[in-house]
C-alpha positions as a Markdown table, in Angstrom:
| # | Residue | x | y | z |
|---|---|---|---|---|
| 1 | Unk | -57.0 | 18.0 | 159.9 |
| 2 | Unk | -60.3 | 19.5 | 159.1 |
| 3 | Unk | -63.3 | 17.6 | 160.5 |
| 4 | Unk | -65.0 | 17.4 | 157.3 |
| 5 | Unk | -62.1 | 15.7 | 155.6 |
| 6 | Unk | -61.8 | 13.4 | 158.5 |
| 7 | Unk | -65.6 | 12.6 | 158.2 |
| 8 | Unk | -65.3 | 12.0 | 154.5 |
| 9 | Unk | -62.1 | 9.7 | 154.9 |
| 10 | Unk | -63.9 | 7.7 | 157.5 |
| 11 | Unk | -67.1 | 7.3 | 155.3 |
| 12 | Unk | -65.0 | 6.4 | 152.2 |
| 13 | Unk | -63.2 | 3.7 | 154.4 |
| 14 | Unk | -66.5 | 2.3 | 155.8 |
| 15 | Unk | -68.0 | 2.0 | 152.3 |
| 16 | Unk | -64.9 | 0.1 | 151.2 |
| 17 | Unk | -63.0 | 2.9 | 149.3 |
| 18 | Unk | -59.8 | 2.3 | 151.1 |
| 19 | Unk | -57.1 | 2.7 | 148.5 |
| 20 | Unk | -56.2 | 5.5 | 146.0 |
| 21 | Unk | -57.2 | 3.2 | 143.1 |
| 22 | Unk | -60.7 | 2.8 | 144.6 |
| 23 | Unk | -61.3 | 6.3 | 145.4 |
| 24 | Unk | -60.0 | 7.3 | 141.9 |
| 25 | Unk | -62.9 | 4.8 | 140.4 |
| 26 | Unk | -65.6 | 6.9 | 142.2 |
| 27 | Unk | -67.7 | 8.7 | 139.6 |
| 28 | Unk | -70.8 | 10.8 | 140.4 |
| 29 | Unk | -73.3 | 7.9 | 140.1 |
| 30 | Unk | -71.2 | 5.6 | 142.3 |
| 31 | Unk | -70.9 | 8.3 | 144.8 |
| 32 | Unk | -74.8 | 9.0 | 145.0 |
| 33 | Unk | -75.4 | 5.1 | 145.1 |
| 34 | Unk | -73.2 | 4.9 | 148.1 |
| 35 | Unk | -75.0 | 7.8 | 149.9 |
| 36 | Unk | -72.4 | 10.5 | 149.7 |
| 37 | Unk | -74.1 | 14.1 | 149.6 |
| 38 | Unk | -73.3 | 16.8 | 147.2 |
| 39 | Unk | -70.8 | 18.3 | 149.5 |
| 40 | Unk | -69.1 | 15.0 | 150.1 |
| 41 | Unk | -68.8 | 14.7 | 146.3 |
| 42 | Unk | -67.0 | 17.8 | 145.9 |
| 43 | Unk | -64.5 | 16.5 | 148.6 |
| 44 | Unk | -64.1 | 13.2 | 146.8 |
| 45 | Unk | -63.3 | 15.3 | 143.5 |
| 46 | Unk | -60.7 | 17.3 | 145.5 |
| 47 | Unk | -59.3 | 14.0 | 146.9 |
| 48 | Unk | -59.1 | 12.5 | 143.6 |
| 49 | Unk | -57.3 | 15.5 | 142.2 |
| 50 | Unk | -54.8 | 15.4 | 145.1 |
| 51 | Unk | -54.2 | 11.7 | 144.6 |
| 52 | Unk | -53.4 | 12.3 | 140.8 |
| 53 | Unk | -51.0 | 15.2 | 141.7 |
| 54 | Unk | -49.2 | 13.1 | 144.4 |
| 55 | Unk | -50.3 | 15.7 | 147.2 |
| 56 | Unk | -52.6 | 13.4 | 149.2 |
| 57 | Unk | -50.9 | 14.3 | 152.5 |
| 58 | Unk | -51.2 | 18.1 | 151.9 |
| 59 | Unk | -54.8 | 17.3 | 151.0 |
| 60 | Unk | -55.5 | 15.5 | 154.3 |
| 61 | Unk | -53.5 | 18.1 | 156.4 |
| 62 | Unk | -55.0 | 21.2 | 154.6 |
| 63 | Unk | -51.6 | 22.5 | 153.4 |
| 64 | Unk | -49.9 | 23.3 | 150.0 |
| 65 | Unk | -46.6 | 23.8 | 148.6 |
| 66 | Unk | -45.6 | 27.0 | 147.0 |
| 67 | Unk | -45.4 | 26.9 | 143.2 |
| 68 | Unk | -41.9 | 27.2 | 141.9 |
| 69 | Unk | -41.1 | 30.3 | 140.0 |
| 70 | Unk | -39.8 | 30.1 | 136.5 |
| 71 | Unk | -36.7 | 32.0 | 135.5 |
| 72 | Unk | -35.1 | 32.3 | 132.1 |
| 73 | Unk | -31.4 | 32.3 | 131.4 |
| 74 | Unk | -29.5 | 33.3 | 128.3 |
| 75 | Unk | -26.2 | 31.7 | 127.4 |
| 76 | Unk | -23.8 | 32.3 | 124.8 |
| 77 | Unk | -22.8 | 29.8 | 122.0 |
| 78 | Unk | -19.5 | 29.4 | 124.0 |
| 79 | Unk | -21.6 | 27.8 | 126.8 |
| 80 | Unk | -23.2 | 25.3 | 124.6 |
| 81 | Unk | -20.8 | 22.7 | 123.6 |
| 82 | Unk | -23.3 | 20.5 | 121.7 |
| 83 | Unk | -24.4 | 22.8 | 119.1 |
| 84 | Unk | -21.8 | 25.5 | 119.2 |
| 85 | Unk | -23.9 | 28.3 | 117.7 |
| 86 | Unk | -26.3 | 31.0 | 118.6 |
| 87 | Unk | -27.7 | 32.3 | 121.9 |
| 88 | Unk | -30.0 | 29.8 | 123.7 |
| 89 | Unk | -32.8 | 30.4 | 126.3 |
| 90 | Unk | -33.6 | 27.8 | 128.9 |
| 91 | Unk | -36.3 | 27.9 | 131.2 |
| 92 | Unk | -36.2 | 26.1 | 134.8 |
| 93 | Unk | -37.9 | 26.1 | 138.1 |
| 94 | Unk | -36.7 | 27.1 | 141.4 |
| 95 | Unk | -38.5 | 26.1 | 144.4 |
| 96 | Unk | -38.9 | 27.8 | 147.9 |
| 97 | Unk | -38.3 | 24.5 | 149.8 |
């Protein structure tokens, strides 16, 4: 874990921002009223984004998942039993897990 992230998390906890809901409620004015610097506000915004995308652990550890690649598959009408007509294109994601 980066020291800057650790310091930010410690400061957030000491100021009472100890849950995701409380961190997400921080806006610019609240941040400055609680003594956070401009750099720390940037860290708070990044943490809020990580919380919203359910990647808090990755944020804390400085990691990231690979983006799944999208592939298109064409199927004949014989493959589609629901409509029974035409060629259909589907898009699905594959992950590199």
